[in-house]
mmCIF file as gemmi writes it, N, C-alpha and C atoms, coordinates in Angstrom:
data_model
loop_
_atom_site.group_PDB
_atom_site.id
_atom_site.type_symbol
_atom_site.label_atom_id
_atom_site.label_alt_id
_atom_site.label_comp_id
_atom_site.label_asym_id
_atom_site.label_entity_id
_atom_site.label_seq_id
_atom_site.pdbx_PDB_ins_code
_atom_site.Cartn_x
_atom_site.Cartn_y
_atom_site.Cartn_z
_atom_site.occupancy
_atom_site.B_iso_or_equiv
_atom_site.pdbx_formal_charge
_atom_site.auth_seq_id
_atom_site.auth_asym_id
_atom_site.pdbx_PDB_model_num
ATOM 1 N N . MET Axp A 1 ? 12.498 18.941 -28.651 1 0 ? 1 A 1
ATOM 2 C CA . MET Axp A 1 ? 11.203 18.752 -28.035 1 0 ? 1 A 1
ATOM 3 C C . MET Axp A 1 ? 10.793 17.308 -28.27 1 0 ? 1 A 1
ATOM 4 N N . GLY Axp A 2 ? 10.261 16.681 -27.245 1 0 ? 2 A 1
ATOM 5 C CA . GLY Axp A 2 ? 9.819 15.298 -27.351 1 0 ? 2 A 1
ATOM 6 C C . GLY Axp A 2 ? 8.491 15.196 -28.085 1 0 ? 2 A 1
ATOM 7 N N . TYR Axp A 3 ? 8.173 13.982 -28.492 1 0 ? 3 A 1
ATOM 8 C CA . TYR Axp A 3 ? 6.947 13.79 -29.268 1 0 ? 3 A 1
ATOM 9 C C . TYR Axp A 3 ? 5.69 14.071 -28.455 1 0 ? 3 A 1
ATOM 10 N N . LYS Axp A 4 ? 5.742 13.839 -27.157 1 0 ? 4 A 1
ATOM 11 C CA . LYS Axp A 4 ? 4.561 14.126 -26.333 1 0 ? 4 A 1
ATOM 12 C C . LYS Axp A 4 ? 4.336 15.628 -26.199 1 0 ? 4 A 1
ATOM 13 N N . ARG Axp A 5 ? 5.413 16.37 -25.974 1 0 ? 5 A 1
ATOM 14 C CA . ARG Axp A 5 ? 5.282 17.831 -25.903 1 0 ? 5 A 1
ATOM 15 C C . ARG Axp A 5 ? 4.843 18.398 -27.244 1 0 ? 5 A 1
ATOM 16 N N . LEU Axp A 6 ? 5.378 17.842 -28.321 1 0 ? 6 A 1
ATOM 17 C CA . LEU Axp A 6 ? 4.985 18.283 -29.651 1 0 ? 6 A 1
ATOM 18 C C . LEU Axp A 6 ? 3.491 18.035 -29.888 1 0 ? 6 A 1
ATOM 19 N N . THR Axp A 7 ? 3.008 16.88 -29.444 1 0 ? 7 A 1
ATOM 20 C CA . THR Axp A 7 ? 1.592 16.554 -29.595 1 0 ? 7 A 1
ATOM 21 C C . THR Axp A 7 ? 0.723 17.6 -28.925 1 0 ? 7 A 1
ATOM 22 N N . TRP Axp A 8 ? 1.03 17.906 -27.679 1 0 ? 8 A 1
ATOM 23 C CA . TRP Axp A 8 ? 0.188 18.855 -26.948 1 0 ? 8 A 1
ATOM 24 C C . TRP Axp A 8 ? 0.403 20.284 -27.396 1 0 ? 8 A 1
ATOM 25 N N . ALA Axp A 9 ? 1.566 20.61 -27.907 1 0 ? 9 A 1
ATOM 26 C CA . ALA Axp A 9 ? 1.783 21.948 -28.476 1 0 ? 9 A 1
ATOM 27 C C . ALA Axp A 9 ? 0.922 22.136 -29.716 1 0 ? 9 A 1
ATOM 28 N N . MET Axp A 10 ? 0.806 21.086 -30.536 1 0 ? 10 A 1
ATOM 29 C CA . MET Axp A 10 ? -0.046 21.174 -31.733 1 0 ? 10 A 1
ATOM 30 C C . MET Axp A 10 ? -1.514 21.301 -31.341 1 0 ? 10 A 1
ATOM 31 N N . VAL Axp A 11 ? -1.918 20.616 -30.274 1 0 ? 11 A 1
ATOM 32 C CA . VAL Axp A 11 ? -3.298 20.722 -29.806 1 0 ? 11 A 1
ATOM 33 C C . VAL Axp A 11 ? -3.56 22.134 -29.285 1 0 ? 11 A 1
ATOM 34 N N . ASP Axp A 12 ? -2.626 22.671 -28.488 1 0 ? 12 A 1
ATOM 35 C CA . ASP Axp A 12 ? -2.79 24.006 -27.931 1 0 ? 12 A 1
ATOM 36 C C . ASP Axp A 12 ? -2.886 25.081 -29.01 1 0 ? 12 A 1
ATOM 37 N N . GLU Axp A 13 ? -2.155 24.902 -30.109 1 0 ? 13 A 1
ATOM 38 C CA . GLU Axp A 13 ? -2.147 25.898 -31.19 1 0 ? 13 A 1
ATOM 39 C C . GLU Axp A 13 ? -3.159 25.579 -32.284 1 0 ? 13 A 1
ATOM 40 N N . ASP Axp A 14 ? -4.021 24.619 -32.054 1 0 ? 14 A 1
ATOM 41 C CA . ASP Axp A 14 ? -5.052 24.211 -33.024 1 0 ? 14 A 1
ATOM 42 C C . ASP Axp A 14 ? -4.457 23.842 -34.385 1 0 ? 14 A 1
ATOM 43 N N . VAL Axp A 15 ? -3.305 23.173 -34.373 1 0 ? 15 A 1
ATOM 44 C CA . VAL Axp A 15 ? -2.675 22.734 -35.615 1 0 ? 15 A 1
ATOM 45 C C . VAL Axp A 15 ? -3.175 21.352 -35.988 1 0 ? 15 A 1
ATOM 46 N N . ALA Axp A 16 ? -3.14 20.44 -35.025 1 0 ? 16 A 1
ATOM 47 C CA . ALA Axp A 16 ? -3.588 19.072 -35.268 1 0 ? 16 A 1
ATOM 48 C C . ALA Axp A 16 ? -4.038 18.462 -33.954 1 0 ? 16 A 1
ATOM 49 N N . TYR Axp A 17 ? -4.937 17.491 -34.062 1 0 ? 17 A 1
ATOM 50 C CA . TYR Axp A 17 ? -5.439 16.788 -32.887 1 0 ? 17 A 1
ATOM 51 C C . TYR Axp A 17 ? -5.108 15.313 -33.051 1 0 ? 17 A 1
ATOM 52 N N . LEU Axp A 18 ? -3.925 14.97 -32.594 1 0 ? 18 A 1
ATOM 53 C CA . LEU Axp A 18 ? -3.452 13.589 -32.696 1 0 ? 18 A 1
ATOM 54 C C . LEU Axp A 18 ? -3.135 13.084 -31.293 1 0 ? 18 A 1
ATOM 55 N N . ARG Axp A 19 ? -3.043 11.786 -31.211 1 0 ? 19 A 1
ATOM 56 C CA . ARG Axp A 19 ? -2.617 11.174 -29.957 1 0 ? 19 A 1
ATOM 57 C C . ARG Axp A 19 ? -1.094 11.041 -29.984 1 0 ? 19 A 1
ATOM 58 N N . PRO Axp A 20 ? -0.469 10.988 -28.794 1 0 ? 20 A 1
ATOM 59 C CA . PRO Axp A 20 ? 1.004 10.907 -28.76 1 0 ? 20 A 1
ATOM 60 C C . PRO Axp A 20 ? 1.563 9.725 -29.557 1 0 ? 20 A 1
ATOM 61 N N . TRP Axp A 21 ? 0.93 8.575 -29.527 1 0 ? 21 A 1
ATOM 62 C CA . TRP Axp A 21 ? 1.462 7.424 -30.264 1 0 ? 21 A 1
ATOM 63 C C . TRP Axp A 21 ? 1.385 7.657 -31.766 1 0 ? 21 A 1
ATOM 64 N N . GLN Axp A 22 ? 0.381 8.445 -32.22 1 0 ? 22 A 1
ATOM 65 C CA . GLN Axp A 22 ? 0.284 8.741 -33.647 1 0 ? 22 A 1
ATOM 66 C C . GLN Axp A 22 ? 1.416 9.669 -34.08 1 0 ? 22 A 1
ATOM 67 N N . VAL Axp A 23 ? 1.727 10.668 -33.247 1 0 ? 23 A 1
ATOM 68 C CA . VAL Axp A 23 ? 2.843 11.567 -33.55 1 0 ? 23 A 1
ATOM 69 C C . VAL Axp A 23 ? 4.148 10.786 -33.551 1 0 ? 23 A 1
ATOM 70 N N . TYR Axp A 24 ? 4.307 9.877 -32.617 1 0 ? 24 A 1
ATOM 71 C CA . TYR Axp A 24 ? 5.513 9.05 -32.555 1 0 ? 24 A 1
ATOM 72 C C . TYR Axp A 24 ? 5.671 8.231 -33.838 1 0 ? 24 A 1
ATOM 73 N N . ASP Axp A 25 ? 4.576 7.619 -34.296 1 0 ? 25 A 1
ATOM 74 C CA . ASP Axp A 25 ? 4.635 6.828 -35.532 1 0 ? 25 A 1
ATOM 75 C C . ASP Axp A 25 ? 5.005 7.687 -36.73 1 0 ? 25 A 1
ATOM 76 N N . ILE Axp A 26 ? 4.412 8.868 -36.833 1 0 ? 26 A 1
ATOM 77 C CA . ILE Axp A 26 ? 4.693 9.748 -37.974 1 0 ? 26 A 1
ATOM 78 C C . ILE Axp A 26 ? 6.147 10.198 -37.954 1 0 ? 26 A 1
ATOM 79 N N . LEU Axp A 27 ? 6.628 10.622 -36.789 1 0 ? 27 A 1
ATOM 80 C CA . LEU Axp A 27 ? 8.029 11.046 -36.683 1 0 ? 27 A 1
ATOM 81 C C . LEU Axp A 27 ? 8.979 9.891 -36.969 1 0 ? 27 A 1
ATOM 82 N N . GLY Axp A 28 ? 8.61 8.696 -36.529 1 0 ? 28 A 1
ATOM 83 C CA . GLY Axp A 28 ? 9.45 7.527 -36.791 1 0 ? 28 A 1
ATOM 84 C C . GLY Axp A 28 ? 9.514 7.176 -38.266 1 0 ? 28 A 1
ATOM 85 N N . LYS Axp A 29 ? 8.402 7.28 -38.987 1 0 ? 29 A 1
ATOM 86 C CA . LYS Axp A 29 ? 8.382 6.98 -40.423 1 0 ? 29 A 1
ATOM 87 C C . LYS Axp A 29 ? 9.261 7.935 -41.21 1 0 ? 29 A 1
ATOM 88 N N . HIS Axp A 30 ? 9.375 9.167 -40.742 1 0 ? 30 A 1
ATOM 89 C CA . HIS Axp A 30 ? 10.174 10.176 -41.441 1 0 ? 30 A 1
ATOM 90 C C . HIS Axp A 30 ? 11.559 10.351 -40.813 1 0 ? 30 A 1
ATOM 91 N N . ASP Axp A 31 ? 11.935 9.438 -39.93 1 0 ? 31 A 1
ATOM 92 C CA . ASP Axp A 31 ? 13.249 9.429 -39.282 1 0 ? 31 A 1
ATOM 93 C C . ASP Axp A 31 ? 13.542 10.755 -38.572 1 0 ? 31 A 1
ATOM 94 N N . LEU Axp A 32 ? 12.572 11.249 -37.833 1 0 ? 32 A 1
ATOM 95 C CA . LEU Axp A 32 ? 12.719 12.517 -37.125 1 0 ? 32 A 1
ATOM 96 C C . LEU Axp A 32 ? 12.773 12.354 -35.602 1 0 ? 32 A 1
ATOM 97 N N . LEU Axp A 33 ? 12.824 11.127 -35.142 1 0 ? 33 A 1
ATOM 98 C CA . LEU Axp A 33 ? 12.912 10.895 -33.698 1 0 ? 33 A 1
ATOM 99 C C . LEU Axp A 33 ? 14.347 11.052 -33.24 1 0 ? 33 A 1
ATOM 100 N N . CYS Axp A 34 ? 14.51 11.703 -32.125 1 0 ? 34 A 1
ATOM 101 C CA . CYS Axp A 34 ? 15.846 11.892 -31.552 1 0 ? 34 A 1
ATOM 102 C C . CYS Axp A 34 ? 15.947 11.048 -30.289 1 0 ? 34 A 1
ATOM 103 N N . HIS Axp A 35 ? 16.895 10.157 -30.263 1 0 ? 35 A 1
ATOM 104 C CA . HIS Axp A 35 ? 17.094 9.293 -29.098 1 0 ? 35 A 1
ATOM 105 C C . HIS Axp A 35 ? 18.311 9.779 -28.326 1 0 ? 35 A 1
ATOM 106 N N . THR Axp A 36 ? 18.15 9.925 -27.023 1 0 ? 36 A 1
ATOM 107 C CA . THR Axp A 36 ? 19.279 10.344 -26.192 1 0 ? 36 A 1
ATOM 108 C C . THR Axp A 36 ? 20.054 9.111 -25.75 1 0 ? 36 A 1
ATOM 109 N N . ALA Axp A 37 ? 21.338 9.234 -25.77 1 0 ? 37 A 1
ATOM 110 C CA . ALA Axp A 37 ? 22.196 8.123 -25.345 1 0 ? 37 A 1
ATOM 111 C C . ALA Axp A 37 ? 22.268 8.108 -23.823 1 0 ? 37 A 1
ATOM 112 N N . ARG Axp A 38 ? 21.977 6.969 -23.253 1 0 ? 38 A 1
ATOM 113 C CA . ARG Axp A 38 ? 22.05 6.814 -21.803 1 0 ? 38 A 1
ATOM 114 C C . ARG Axp A 38 ? 23.285 5.993 -21.458 1 0 ? 38 A 1
ATOM 115 N N . PRO Axp A 39 ? 23.927 6.321 -20.348 1 0 ? 39 A 1
ATOM 116 C CA . PRO Axp A 39 ? 25.089 5.521 -19.962 1 0 ? 39 A 1
ATOM 117 C C . PRO Axp A 39 ? 24.661 4.107 -19.569 1 0 ? 39 A 1
ATOM 118 N N . ALA Axp A 40 ? 25.55 3.178 -19.809 1 0 ? 40 A 1
ATOM 119 C CA . ALA Axp A 40 ? 25.26 1.783 -19.469 1 0 ? 40 A 1
ATOM 120 C C . ALA Axp A 40 ? 25.153 1.646 -17.949 1 0 ? 40 A 1
ATOM 121 N N . PRO Axp A 41 ? 24.198 0.866 -17.464 1 0 ? 41 A 1
ATOM 122 C CA . PRO Axp A 41 ? 24.083 0.699 -16.013 1 0 ? 41 A 1
ATOM 123 C C . PRO Axp A 41 ? 25.288 -0.043 -15.448 1 0 ? 41 A 1
ATOM 124 N N . LYS Axp A 42 ? 25.604 0.279 -14.211 1 0 ? 42 A 1
ATOM 125 C CA . LYS Axp A 42 ? 26.729 -0.38 -13.556 1 0 ? 42 A 1
ATOM 126 C C . LYS Axp A 42 ? 26.339 -1.823 -13.231 1 0 ? 42 A 1
ATOM 127 N N . PRO Axp A 43 ? 27.262 -2.75 -13.398 1 0 ? 43 A 1
ATOM 128 C CA . PRO Axp A 43 ? 26.939 -4.144 -13.069 1 0 ? 43 A 1
ATOM 129 C C . PRO Axp A 43 ? 26.731 -4.309 -11.565 1 0 ? 43 A 1
ATOM 130 N N . LEU Axp A 44 ? 25.908 -5.273 -11.204 1 0 ? 44 A 1
ATOM 131 C CA . LEU Axp A 44 ? 25.644 -5.55 -9.797 1 0 ? 44 A 1
ATOM 132 C C . LEU Axp A 44 ? 26.88 -6.139 -9.133 1 0 ? 44 A 1
ATOM 133 N N . LYS Axp A 45 ? 27.098 -5.729 -7.899 1 0 ? 45 A 1
ATOM 134 C CA . LYS Axp A 45 ? 28.201 -6.296 -7.131 1 0 ? 45 A 1
ATOM 135 C C . LYS Axp A 45 ? 27.633 -7.423 -6.29 1 0 ? 45 A 1
ATOM 136 N N . ARG Axp A 46 ? 28.022 -8.613 -6.591 1 0 ? 46 A 1
ATOM 137 C CA . ARG Axp A 46 ? 27.52 -9.781 -5.871 1 0 ? 46 A 1
ATOM 138 C C . ARG Axp A 46 ? 28.563 -10.24 -4.851 1 0 ? 46 A 1
ATOM 139 N N . PRO Axp A 47 ? 28.096 -10.792 -3.741 1 0 ? 47 A 1
ATOM 140 C CA . PRO Axp A 47 ? 29.06 -11.31 -2.768 1 0 ? 47 A 1
ATOM 141 C C . PRO Axp A 47 ? 29.769 -12.522 -3.344 1 0 ? 47 A 1
ATOM 142 N N . PRO Axp A 48 ? 30.973 -12.778 -2.89 1 0 ? 48 A 1
ATOM 143 C CA . PRO Axp A 48 ? 31.702 -13.933 -3.423 1 0 ? 48 A 1
ATOM 144 C C . PRO Axp A 48 ? 30.979 -15.234 -3.082 1 0 ? 48 A 1
ATOM 145 N N . GLU Axp A 49 ? 31.098 -16.182 -3.967 1 0 ? 49 A 1
ATOM 146 C CA . GLU Axp A 49 ? 30.488 -17.494 -3.767 1 0 ? 49 A 1
ATOM 147 C C . GLU Axp A 49 ? 31.173 -18.2 -2.597 1 0 ? 49 A 1
ATOM 148 N N . PRO Axp A 50 ? 30.417 -18.852 -1.714 1 0 ? 50 A 1
ATOM 149 C CA . PRO Axp A 50 ? 31.053 -19.609 -0.631 1 0 ? 50 A 1
ATOM 150 C C . PRO Axp A 50 ? 31.813 -20.807 -1.207 1 0 ? 50 A 1
ATOM 151 N N . ASP Axp A 51 ? 32.877 -21.189 -0.502 1 0 ? 51 A 1
ATOM 152 C CA . ASP Axp A 51 ? 33.708 -22.304 -0.983 1 0 ? 51 A 1
ATOM 153 C C . ASP Axp A 51 ? 32.974 -23.628 -0.899 1 0 ? 51 A 1
ATOM 154 N N . SER Axp A 52 ? 32.166 -23.777 0.111 1 0 ? 52 A 1
ATOM 155 C CA . SER Axp A 52 ? 31.446 -25.037 0.252 1 0 ? 52 A 1
ATOM 156 C C . SER Axp A 52 ? 30.113 -24.783 0.937 1 0 ? 52 A 1
ATOM 157 N N . GLY Axp A 53 ? 29.3 -25.817 1.008 1 0 ? 53 A 1
ATOM 158 C CA . GLY Axp A 53 ? 28.019 -25.705 1.674 1 0 ? 53 A 1
ATOM 159 C C . GLY Axp A 53 ? 28.166 -25.412 3.15 1 0 ? 53 A 1
ATOM 160 N N . LEU Axp A 54 ? 29.255 -25.909 3.759 1 0 ? 54 A 1
ATOM 161 C CA . LEU Axp A 54 ? 29.477 -25.667 5.181 1 0 ? 54 A 1
ATOM 162 C C . LEU Axp A 54 ? 29.769 -24.195 5.448 1 0 ? 54 A 1
ATOM 163 N N . ASP Axp A 55 ? 30.52 -23.549 4.539 1 0 ? 55 A 1
ATOM 164 C CA . ASP Axp A 55 ? 30.79 -22.125 4.698 1 0 ? 55 A 1
ATOM 165 C C . ASP Axp A 55 ? 29.483 -21.334 4.628 1 0 ? 55 A 1
ATOM 166 N N . TYR Axp A 56 ? 28.617 -21.73 3.726 1 0 ? 56 A 1
ATOM 167 C CA . TYR Axp A 56 ? 27.339 -21.047 3.565 1 0 ? 56 A 1
ATOM 168 C C . TYR Axp A 56 ? 26.491 -21.215 4.822 1 0 ? 56 A 1
ATOM 169 N N . LEU Axp A 57 ? 26.472 -22.406 5.385 1 0 ? 57 A 1
ATOM 170 C CA . LEU Axp A 57 ? 25.71 -22.638 6.609 1 0 ? 57 A 1
ATOM 171 C C . LEU Axp A 57 ? 26.273 -21.825 7.771 1 0 ? 57 A 1
ATOM 172 N N . ALA Axp A 58 ? 27.591 -21.713 7.839 1 0 ? 58 A 1
ATOM 173 C CA . ALA Axp A 58 ? 28.212 -20.91 8.887 1 0 ? 58 A 1
ATOM 174 C C . ALA Axp A 58 ? 27.835 -19.44 8.723 1 0 ? 58 A 1
ATOM 175 N N . LEU Axp A 59 ? 27.813 -18.984 7.484 1 0 ? 59 A 1
ATOM 176 C CA . LEU Axp A 59 ? 27.428 -17.605 7.215 1 0 ? 59 A 1
ATOM 177 C C . LEU Axp A 59 ? 25.972 -17.362 7.631 1 0 ? 59 A 1
ATOM 178 N N . LEU Axp A 60 ? 25.094 -18.311 7.321 1 0 ? 60 A 1
ATOM 179 C CA . LEU Axp A 60 ? 23.694 -18.189 7.715 1 0 ? 60 A 1
ATOM 180 C C . LEU Axp A 60 ? 23.541 -18.169 9.232 1 0 ? 60 A 1
ATOM 181 N N . ARG Axp A 61 ? 24.313 -19.006 9.916 1 0 ? 61 A 1
ATOM 182 C CA . ARG Axp A 61 ? 24.243 -19.063 11.37 1 0 ? 61 A 1
ATOM 183 C C . ARG Axp A 61 ? 24.681 -17.731 11.979 1 0 ? 61 A 1
ATOM 184 N N . VAL Axp A 62 ? 25.758 -17.162 11.472 1 0 ? 62 A 1
ATOM 185 C CA . VAL Axp A 62 ? 26.247 -15.884 11.988 1 0 ? 62 A 1
ATOM 186 C C . VAL Axp A 62 ? 25.215 -14.784 11.736 1 0 ? 62 A 1
ATOM 187 N N . GLU Axp A 63 ? 24.623 -14.767 10.559 1 0 ? 63 A 1
ATOM 188 C CA . GLU Axp A 63 ? 23.622 -13.75 10.236 1 0 ? 63 A 1
ATOM 189 C C . GLU Axp A 63 ? 22.383 -13.904 11.114 1 0 ? 63 A 1
ATOM 190 N N . ARG Axp A 64 ? 21.984 -15.142 11.369 1 0 ? 64 A 1
ATOM 191 C CA . ARG Axp A 64 ? 20.826 -15.409 12.233 1 0 ? 64 A 1
ATOM 192 C C . ARG Axp A 64 ? 21.096 -14.903 13.641 1 0 ? 64 A 1
ATOM 193 N N . GLU Axp A 65 ? 22.278 -15.181 14.153 1 0 ? 65 A 1
ATOM 194 C CA . GLU Axp A 65 ? 22.64 -14.728 15.492 1 0 ? 65 A 1
ATOM 195 C C . GLU Axp A 65 ? 22.662 -13.205 15.565 1 0 ? 65 A 1
ATOM 196 N N . ARG Axp A 66 ? 23.158 -12.563 14.523 1 0 ? 66 A 1
ATOM 197 C CA . ARG Axp A 66 ? 23.209 -11.106 14.502 1 0 ? 66 A 1
ATOM 198 C C . ARG Axp A 66 ? 21.804 -10.515 14.524 1 0 ? 66 A 1
ATOM 199 N N . LEU Axp A 67 ? 20.896 -11.082 13.728 1 0 ? 67 A 1
ATOM 200 C CA . LEU Axp A 67 ? 19.52 -10.589 13.688 1 0 ? 67 A 1
ATOM 201 C C . LEU Axp A 67 ? 18.81 -10.807 15.018 1 0 ? 67 A 1
ATOM 202 N N . LEU Axp A 68 ? 19.027 -11.967 15.637 1 0 ? 68 A 1
ATOM 203 C CA . LEU Axp A 68 ? 18.43 -12.233 16.946 1 0 ? 68 A 1
ATOM 204 C C . LEU Axp A 68 ? 18.944 -11.249 17.988 1 0 ? 68 A 1
ATOM 205 N N . GLN Axp A 69 ? 20.237 -10.967 17.953 1 0 ? 69 A 1
ATOM 206 C CA . GLN Axp A 69 ? 20.818 -10.037 18.92 1 0 ? 69 A 1
ATOM 207 C C . GLN Axp A 69 ? 20.255 -8.637 18.718 1 0 ? 69 A 1
ATOM 208 N N . GLU Axp A 70 ? 20.055 -8.223 17.459 1 0 ? 70 A 1
ATOM 209 C CA . GLU Axp A 70 ? 19.454 -6.919 17.194 1 0 ? 70 A 1
ATOM 210 C C . GLU Axp A 70 ? 18.051 -6.842 17.793 1 0 ? 70 A 1
ATOM 211 N N . GLN Axp A 71 ? 17.288 -7.905 17.65 1 0 ? 71 A 1
ATOM 212 C CA . GLN Axp A 71 ? 15.926 -7.905 18.181 1 0 ? 71 A 1
ATOM 213 C C . GLN Axp A 71 ? 15.932 -7.93 19.7 1 0 ? 71 A 1
ATOM 214 N N . LEU Axp A 72 ? 16.849 -8.687 20.288 1 0 ? 72 A 1
ATOM 215 C CA . LEU Axp A 72 ? 16.91 -8.756 21.75 1 0 ? 72 A 1
ATOM 216 C C . LEU Axp A 72 ? 17.356 -7.435 22.357 1 0 ? 72 A 1
ATOM 217 N N . ASP Axp A 73 ? 18.184 -6.69 21.641 1 0 ? 73 A 1
ATOM 218 C CA . ASP Axp A 73 ? 18.653 -5.411 22.159 1 0 ? 73 A 1
ATOM 219 C C . ASP Axp A 73 ? 17.513 -4.407 22.291 1 0 ? 73 A 1
ATOM 220 N N . THR Axp A 74 ? 16.457 -4.568 21.5 1 0 ? 74 A 1
ATOM 221 C CA . THR Axp A 74 ? 15.346 -3.616 21.566 1 0 ? 74 A 1
ATOM 222 C C . THR Axp A 74 ? 14.329 -3.989 22.638 1 0 ? 74 A 1
ATOM 223 N N . ILE Axp A 75 ? 14.419 -5.196 23.189 1 0 ? 75 A 1
ATOM 224 C CA . ILE Axp A 75 ? 13.491 -5.631 24.229 1 0 ? 75 A 1
ATOM 225 C C . ILE Axp A 75 ? 14.075 -5.278 25.594 1 0 ? 75 A 1
ATOM 226 N N . HIS Axp A 76 ? 13.268 -4.612 26.413 1 0 ? 76 A 1
ATOM 227 C CA . HIS Axp A 76 ? 13.722 -4.237 27.748 1 0 ? 76 A 1
ATOM 228 C C . HIS Axp A 76 ? 13.02 -5.134 28.759 1 0 ? 76 A 1
ATOM 229 N N . PHE Axp A 77 ? 13.805 -5.933 29.43 1 0 ? 77 A 1
ATOM 230 C CA . PHE Axp A 77 ? 13.258 -6.85 30.414 1 0 ? 77 A 1
ATOM 231 C C . PHE Axp A 77 ? 13.165 -6.149 31.769 1 0 ? 77 A 1
ATOM 232 N N . ILE Axp A 78 ? 12.052 -6.385 32.473 1 0 ? 78 A 1
ATOM 233 C CA . ILE Axp A 78 ? 11.842 -5.791 33.785 1 0 ? 78 A 1
ATOM 234 C C . ILE Axp A 78 ? 11.963 -6.916 34.809 1 0 ? 78 A 1
ATOM 235 N N . GLN Axp A 79 ? 12.741 -6.672 35.846 1 0 ? 79 A 1
ATOM 236 C CA . GLN Axp A 79 ? 12.887 -7.686 36.883 1 0 ? 79 A 1
ATOM 237 C C . GLN Axp A 79 ? 11.597 -7.771 37.68 1 0 ? 79 A 1
ATOM 238 N N . LEU Axp A 80 ? 11.184 -8.974 37.96 1 0 ? 80 A 1
ATOM 239 C CA . LEU Axp A 80 ? 9.986 -9.18 38.764 1 0 ? 80 A 1
ATOM 240 C C . LEU Axp A 80 ? 10.33 -8.97 40.229 1 0 ? 80 A 1
ATOM 241 N N . ASP Axp A 81 ? 9.406 -8.356 40.919 1 0 ? 81 A 1
ATOM 242 C CA . ASP Axp A 81 ? 9.608 -8.128 42.347 1 0 ? 81 A 1
ATOM 243 C C . ASP Axp A 81 ? 9.343 -9.443 43.069 1 0 ? 81 A 1
ATOM 244 N N . THR Axp A 82 ? 10.333 -9.981 43.764 1 0 ? 82 A 1
ATOM 245 C CA . THR Axp A 82 ? 10.197 -11.278 44.411 1 0 ? 82 A 1
ATOM 246 C C . THR Axp A 82 ? 9.445 -11.182 45.735 1 0 ? 82 A 1
ATOM 247 N N . ASP Axp A 83 ? 9.261 -9.994 46.286 1 0 ? 83 A 1
ATOM 248 C CA . ASP Axp A 83 ? 8.571 -9.85 47.572 1 0 ? 83 A 1
ATOM 249 C C . ASP Axp A 83 ? 7.075 -10.091 47.44 1 0 ? 83 A 1
ATOM 250 N N . HIS Axp A 84 ? 6.52 -9.851 46.262 1 0 ? 84 A 1
ATOM 251 C CA . HIS Axp A 84 ? 5.078 -9.99 46.067 1 0 ? 84 A 1
ATOM 252 C C . HIS Axp A 84 ? 4.821 -11.228 45.225 1 0 ? 84 A 1
ATOM 253 N N . SER Axp A 85 ? 4.651 -12.323 45.891 1 0 ? 85 A 1
ATOM 254 C CA . SER Axp A 85 ? 4.326 -13.534 45.151 1 0 ? 85 A 1
ATOM 255 C C . SER Axp A 85 ? 2.822 -13.705 45.135 1 0 ? 85 A 1
ATOM 256 N N . LYS Axp A 86 ? 2.32 -14.642 44.337 1 0 ? 86 A 1
ATOM 257 C CA . LYS Axp A 86 ? 0.882 -14.865 44.233 1 0 ? 86 A 1
ATOM 258 C C . LYS Axp A 86 ? 0.283 -15.354 45.555 1 0 ? 86 A 1
ATOM 259 N N . GLU Axp A 87 ? 1.065 -16.092 46.306 1 0 ? 87 A 1
ATOM 260 C CA . GLU Axp A 87 ? 0.548 -16.654 47.548 1 0 ? 87 A 1
ATOM 261 C C . GLU Axp A 87 ? 0.245 -15.562 48.567 1 0 ? 87 A 1
ATOM 262 N N . ASN Axp A 88 ? 1.027 -14.503 48.589 1 0 ? 88 A 1
ATOM 263 C CA . ASN Axp A 88 ? 0.855 -13.452 49.579 1 0 ? 88 A 1
ATOM 264 C C . ASN Axp A 88 ? -0.047 -12.319 49.1 1 0 ? 88 A 1
ATOM 265 N N . SER Axp A 89 ? -0.43 -12.304 47.85 1 0 ? 89 A 1
ATOM 266 C CA . SER Axp A 89 ? -1.221 -11.19 47.325 1 0 ? 89 A 1
ATOM 267 C C . SER Axp A 89 ? -2.68 -11.348 47.701 1 0 ? 89 A 1
ATOM 268 N N . PRO Axp A 90 ? -3.359 -10.247 47.961 1 0 ? 90 A 1
ATOM 269 C CA . PRO Axp A 90 ? -4.798 -10.336 48.298 1 0 ? 90 A 1
ATOM 270 C C . PRO Axp A 90 ? -5.57 -10.816 47.074 1 0 ? 90 A 1
ATOM 271 N N . ASP Axp A 91 ? -6.53 -11.662 47.321 1 0 ? 91 A 1
ATOM 272 C CA . ASP Axp A 91 ? -7.28 -12.271 46.235 1 0 ? 91 A 1
ATOM 273 C C . ASP Axp A 91 ? -8.754 -11.924 46.417 1 0 ? 91 A 1
ATOM 274 N N . ASP Axp A 92 ? -9.421 -11.534 45.331 1 0 ? 92 A 1
ATOM 275 C CA . ASP Axp A 92 ? -10.846 -11.157 45.393 1 0 ? 92 A 1
ATOM 276 C C . ASP Axp A 92 ? -11.731 -12.387 45.496 1 0 ? 92 A 1
ATOM 277 N N . ARG Axp A 93 ? -11.252 -13.537 45.136 1 0 ? 93 A 1
ATOM 278 C CA . ARG Axp A 93 ? -12.094 -14.741 45.13 1 0 ? 93 A 1
ATOM 279 C C . ARG Axp A 93 ? -12.256 -15.274 46.542 1 0 ? 93 A 1
ATOM 280 N N . ALA Axp A 94 ? -13.415 -15.825 46.783 1 0 ? 94 A 1
ATOM 281 C CA . ALA Axp A 94 ? -13.662 -16.448 48.081 1 0 ? 94 A 1
ATOM 282 C C . ALA Axp A 94 ? -13.009 -17.821 48.111 1 0 ? 94 A 1
ATOM 283 N N . GLU Axp A 95 ? -12.453 -18.161 49.268 1 0 ? 95 A 1
ATOM 284 C CA . GLU Axp A 95 ? -11.77 -19.456 49.369 1 0 ? 95 A 1
ATOM 285 C C . GLU Axp A 95 ? -12.657 -20.465 50.01 1 0 ? 95 A 1
């Protein structure tokens, strides 16, 4: 049982009214804390370093083009009707 659960169990049973940090300190002084072993985190996988600044710039250019193409693919262009130009359209304004 963890120290926080122990704290509230003692409160529920009217044994003691302590705060969790006080129970933690008491258990620590008497070497009664149990620590669970956690596995070591996996190291981050980083991309390989570019050979030169030019390689990095080329990589940035390719990524920029890819992002632009993704954005352009979502835009749907509508062809304008060439038969209805502004000159031939009825106008509400007096000439």
